[in-house]
GUTORKE-195747 format. One record per atom (N, C-alpha, C): chain; residue number from 0; x, y, z; residue in three letters; atom name. Coordinates in Angstrom, 3 decimals. Atoms other than C-alpha are relative to their C-alpha. Layout:
% residues N
  chaine  num         x         y         z  residu  atome
       A  NUM         X         Y         Z     ALA     CA
...
This chain:
% residues 78
  chaine  num         x         y         z  residu  atome
       A    0     0.560     0.893    -0.988     MET      N
       A    0    91.571   162.404    24.372     MET     CA
       A    0     0.889    -1.231     0.125     MET      C
       A    1    -0.848     1.150    -0.243     SER      N
       A    1    93.680   159.701    25.944     SER     CA
       A    1    -0.815    -1.279    -0.196     SER      C
       A    2     0.690     1.261     0.258     ARG      N
       A    2    92.681   156.263    24.682     ARG     CA
       A    2     0.480    -1.034     1.002     ARG      C
       A    3    -0.436     0.884    -1.066     ARG      N
       A    3    93.296   154.582    28.037     ARG     CA
       A    3    -1.166    -0.253     0.946     ARG      C
       A    4     1.071     0.372    -0.910     CYS      N
       A    4    90.877   152.696    30.265     CYS     CA
       A    4     0.438     0.274     1.435     CYS      C
       A    5    -0.340    -0.327    -1.379     GLN      N
       A    5    90.800   153.953    33.863     GLN     CA
       A    5     0.008    -1.225     0.904     GLN      C
       A    6     0.109     1.173    -0.869     LEU      N
       A    6    89.955   150.530    35.294     LEU     CA
       A    6     1.021    -1.077    -0.360     LEU      C
       A    7    -0.873     1.098     0.403     THR      N
       A    7    91.889   147.957    33.275     THR     CA
       A    7     1.359     0.472    -0.489     THR      C
       A    8    -1.283    -0.513     0.491     GLY      N
       A    8    94.662   150.216    31.953     GLY     CA
       A    8     0.267    -0.300    -1.459     GLY      C
       A    9    -0.190     0.298     1.417     ARG      N
       A    9    94.120   149.137    28.363     ARG     CA
       A    9     0.360     1.263    -0.758     ARG      C
       A   10    -0.444    -1.129     0.793     GLN      N
       A   10    95.898   151.415    25.904     GLN     CA
       A   10     0.306    -0.481    -1.408     GLN      C
       A   11    -0.216     0.419     1.380     PRO      N
       A   11    96.701   151.443    22.189     PRO     CA
       A   11     1.177    -0.952    -0.155     PRO      C
       A   12    -1.087     0.878     0.391     GLY      N
       A   12    98.817   148.685    20.693     GLY     CA
       A   12     0.575     0.505    -1.311     GLY      C
       A   13    -0.650    -0.518     1.192     PHE      N
       A   13   101.336   149.542    18.005     PHE     CA
       A   13     0.598    -1.138    -0.804     PHE      C
       A   14    -0.556     1.016     0.880     GLY      N
       A   14   102.567   147.590    15.012     GLY     CA
       A   14     0.142     0.542    -1.398     GLY      C
       A   15    -0.192    -0.371     1.397     LYS      N
       A   15   102.894   147.615    11.253     LYS     CA
       A   15    -1.159    -0.513    -0.846     LYS      C
       A   16     0.887     0.469     1.048     SER      N
       A   16   100.452   147.444     8.384     SER     CA
       A   16     0.878    -0.475    -1.141     SER      C
       A   17    -0.799     0.543     1.090     VAL      N
       A   17   101.820   145.266     5.609     VAL     CA
       A   17    -0.878    -0.054    -1.243     VAL      C
       A   18     0.773    -0.057     1.232     SER      N
       A   18   100.575   146.014     2.102     SER     CA
       A   18     0.271    -1.227    -0.868     SER      C
       A   19    -0.196     1.110     0.939     HIS      N
       A   19   100.350   143.617    -0.824     HIS     CA
       A   19     1.434    -0.051    -0.514     HIS      C
       A   20    -1.390    -0.060     0.462     SER      N
       A   20   103.788   144.805    -1.989     SER     CA
       A   20     0.995    -0.123     1.149     SER      C
       A   21    -0.774     0.230    -1.221     HIS      N
       A   21   105.057   144.172     1.557     HIS     CA
       A   21     0.678     1.264     0.533     HIS      C
       A   22    -0.468    -1.254    -0.586     VAL      N
       A   22   105.639   147.846     2.334     VAL     CA
       A   22    -0.615     0.111     1.393     VAL      C
       A   23     0.473    -0.055    -1.387     ARG      N
       A   23   105.388   148.298     6.098     ARG     CA
       A   23    -0.160     1.444     0.436     ARG      C
       A   24     0.263    -1.331    -0.538     THR      N
       A   24   103.791   151.404     7.610     THR     CA
       A   24    -0.514    -0.150     1.423     THR      C
       A   25     0.407     0.049    -1.399     ASN      N
       A   25   103.118   152.213    11.242     ASN     CA
       A   25    -1.512     0.110     0.124     ASN      C
       A   26     1.419    -0.095    -0.284     ARG      N
       A   26    99.647   151.738    12.647     ARG     CA
       A   26    -0.220    -0.249     1.482     ARG      C
       A   27     0.322     0.252    -1.397     ARG      N
       A   27    97.900   151.502    15.998     ARG     CA
       A   27    -1.388    -0.607     0.121     ARG      C
       A   28     1.277     0.614    -0.314     TRP      N
       A   28    95.083   149.441    17.439     TRP     CA
       A   28    -0.526     0.679     1.254     TRP      C
       A   29     0.571    -0.711    -1.139     ASP      N
       A   29    92.929   151.621    19.677     ASP     CA
       A   29    -0.986    -0.897     0.734     ASP      C
       A   30     1.021     0.736    -0.750     PRO      N
       A   30    90.935   150.019    22.496     PRO     CA
       A   30    -1.337     0.711    -0.124     PRO      C
       A   31     1.342    -0.560     0.086     ASN      N
       A   31    87.188   150.552    22.482     ASN     CA
       A   31    -0.326     0.674     1.327     ASN      C
       A   32     0.175    -0.746    -1.241     VAL      N
       A   32    87.092   153.251    25.176     VAL     CA
       A   32    -1.239     0.876    -0.119     VAL      C
       A   33     1.243    -0.759    -0.038     GLN      N
       A   33    83.722   154.759    26.074     GLN     CA
       A   33    -0.029     0.852     1.259     GLN      C
       A   34     0.226    -0.820    -1.186     THR      N
       A   34    82.847   157.594    28.444     THR     CA
       A   34    -1.370    -0.359     0.560     THR      C
       A   35     1.252     0.426    -0.628     ARG      N
       A   35    80.209   156.354    30.879     ARG     CA
       A   35    -0.228     0.803     1.260     ARG      C
       A   36     0.381    -0.748    -1.183     ARG      N
       A   36    78.341   158.155    33.638     ARG     CA
       A   36    -0.754    -0.939     0.930     ARG      C
       A   37     0.611     0.890    -0.986     TYR      N
       A   37    77.456   156.204    36.785     TYR     CA
       A   37    -0.462     0.804     1.205     TYR      C
       A   38     0.516    -0.638    -1.205     TRP      N
       A   38    75.377   157.241    39.794     TRP     CA
       A   38     0.633    -0.683     1.213     TRP      C
       A   39    -0.579     0.496    -1.245     LEU      N
       A   39    77.225   156.865    43.112     LEU     CA
       A   39    -0.976     0.328     1.137     LEU      C
       A   40     1.003    -0.310    -1.012     PRO      N
       A   40    74.458   156.563    45.726     PRO     CA
       A   40     0.595     0.404     1.346     PRO      C
       A   41    -0.578    -0.338    -1.301     THR      N
       A   41    76.805   156.783    48.736     THR     CA
       A   41     0.440     1.454     0.066     THR      C
       A   42    -0.436    -1.392     0.030     GLU      N
       A   42    78.093   160.190    47.625     GLU     CA
       A   42    -1.063     0.928    -0.569     GLU      C
       A   43     1.090    -0.800     0.542     GLY      N
       A   43    74.883   161.351    45.956     GLY     CA
       A   43     0.402     0.817    -1.210     GLY      C
       A   44    -0.457    -0.725     1.192     ARG      N
       A   44    76.579   162.334    42.700     ARG     CA
       A   44     0.275    -0.982    -1.135     ARG      C
       A   45    -0.373     0.786     1.164     TYR      N
       A   45    77.346   161.141    39.203     TYR     CA
       A   45     1.507    -0.047    -0.127     TYR      C
       A   46    -1.421     0.209     0.202     LEU      N
       A   46    80.764   159.819    38.279     LEU     CA
       A   46     0.217    -0.290    -1.472     LEU      C
       A   47    -0.286     0.189     1.418     ARG      N
       A   47    82.188   160.059    34.760     ARG     CA
       A   47     1.322    -0.750    -0.134     ARG      C
       A   48    -1.186     0.834     0.171     LEU      N
       A   48    84.657   157.302    33.816     LEU     CA
       A   48     0.216    -0.307    -1.466     LEU      C
       A   49    -0.343     0.453     1.340     LYS      N
       A   49    86.496   156.432    30.606     LYS     CA
       A   49     0.402    -1.470     0.114     LYS      C
       A   50    -0.162     1.434    -0.184     LEU      N
       A   50    86.187   152.655    30.385     LEU     CA
       A   50     0.008    -0.723    -1.334     LEU      C
       A   51     0.078     0.889     1.156     SER      N
       A   51    86.890   149.963    27.834     SER     CA
       A   51    -1.271    -0.826     0.133     SER      C
       A   52     1.239     0.780    -0.045     THR      N
       A   52    83.969   147.728    26.932     THR     CA
       A   52     0.146    -1.188     0.938     THR      C
       A   53    -0.218     1.082    -0.954     ARG      N
       A   53    85.521   144.918    28.974     ARG     CA
       A   53    -0.176     0.513     1.433     ARG      C
       A   54     0.136    -0.577    -1.342     ALA      N
       A   54    85.678   147.234    32.008     ALA     CA
       A   54    -1.457     0.331     0.310     ALA      C
       A   55     1.425    -0.258    -0.215     ILE      N
       A   55    82.008   148.177    31.522     ILE     CA
       A   55    -0.685    -1.274     0.489     ILE      C
       A   56     0.546     1.278    -0.455     LYS      N
       A   56    81.188   144.486    31.921     LYS     CA
       A   56     0.424    -0.299     1.434     LYS      C
       A   57    -0.465     0.195    -1.373     VAL      N
       A   57    83.296   144.395    35.097     VAL     CA
       A   57    -0.839     0.832     0.958     VAL      C
       A   58     0.834    -0.862    -0.836     VAL      N
       A   58    81.303   147.333    36.505     VAL     CA
       A   58    -1.393    -0.603     0.127     VAL      C
       A   59     1.320     0.646    -0.050     ASP      N
       A   59    78.042   145.553    35.610     ASP     CA
       A   59     0.018    -1.219     0.921     ASP      C
       A   60    -0.106     1.203    -0.807     ARG      N
       A   60    79.276   142.390    37.336     ARG     CA
       A   60     0.243     0.309     1.478     ARG      C
       A   61    -0.431    -0.249    -1.377     ASP      N
       A   61    80.923   143.831    40.487     ASP     CA
       A   61    -0.748     1.138     0.679     ASP      C
       A   62     0.670    -1.159    -0.566     GLY      N
       A   62    78.972   147.062    40.948     GLY     CA
       A   62     0.929     1.199     0.035     GLY      C
       A   63    -0.786    -1.223     0.085     ILE      N
       A   63    80.103   150.676    40.802     ILE     CA
       A   63     0.716     0.294     1.319     ILE      C
       A   64    -0.625    -0.268    -1.299     GLU      N
       A   64    80.827   150.874    44.562     GLU     CA
       A   64     1.307    -0.779     0.152     GLU      C
       A   65    -1.202     0.824    -0.109     ALA      N
       A   65    83.345   148.004    44.437     ALA     CA
       A   65     1.086     0.497    -0.951     ALA      C
       A   66    -0.967    -0.489     0.980     VAL      N
       A   66    84.995   149.421    41.320     VAL     CA
       A   66     0.626     1.304     0.479     VAL      C
       A   67    -0.524    -1.267    -0.515     VAL      N
       A   67    85.336   152.889    42.878     VAL     CA
       A   67     0.957    -0.265     1.165     VAL      C
       A   68    -0.891     0.344    -1.106     ALA      N
       A   68    86.855   151.333    46.015     ALA     CA
       A   68     1.328    -0.537    -0.522     ALA      C
       A   69    -1.225     0.540     0.589     ARG      N
       A   69    89.360   149.458    43.838     ARG     CA
       A   69     0.855     1.098    -0.621     ARG      C
       A   70    -0.739    -1.108     0.603     LEU      N
       A   70    90.305   152.630    41.946     LEU     CA
       A   70     0.632     0.870     1.071     LEU      C
       A   71    -0.545    -0.843    -1.079     ARG      N
       A   71    90.760   154.620    45.164     ARG     CA
       A   71     1.121    -0.712     0.749     ARG      C
       A   72    -1.072     0.761    -0.657     ALA      N
       A   72    92.858   151.845    46.725     ALA     CA
       A   72     1.285     0.043    -0.820     ALA      C
       A   73    -1.162    -0.095     0.893     ARG      N
       A   73    95.150   152.096    43.709     ARG     CA
       A   73     0.590     1.410     0.011     ARG      C
       A   74    -0.511    -1.362    -0.100     GLY      N
       A   74    95.520   155.827    44.409     GLY     CA
       A   74    -0.486     0.932    -1.087     GLY      C
       A   75     0.516    -0.849     1.067     GLU      N
       A   75    93.552   157.167    41.462     GLU     CA
       A   75    -1.027     0.966     0.563     GLU      C
       A   76     0.906    -1.035    -0.492     ARG      N
       A   76    91.717   160.423    42.100     ARG     CA
       A   76    -1.287    -0.024    -0.828     ARG      C
       A   77     1.291     0.044     0.697     ILE      N
       A   77    88.003   160.273    41.275     ILE     CA
       A   77    -0.874     1.121     0.502     ILE      C
């Protein structure tokens, strides 16, 4: 499963873990991506999106119709 938000584009960050002895190993910081299902009343169907928790707040604030219009304007297939 791709750990990428469909709305904000958030994806994993990469870096190093540094131990007490200062040995550096690779690690990654995954965004908190959730699969959410929204009802699209204009199309009469449910829509399944993979969104970060910040993007879920954007959908709550702006509404699913505005978010879908923004995604389609960007050229993303929904």
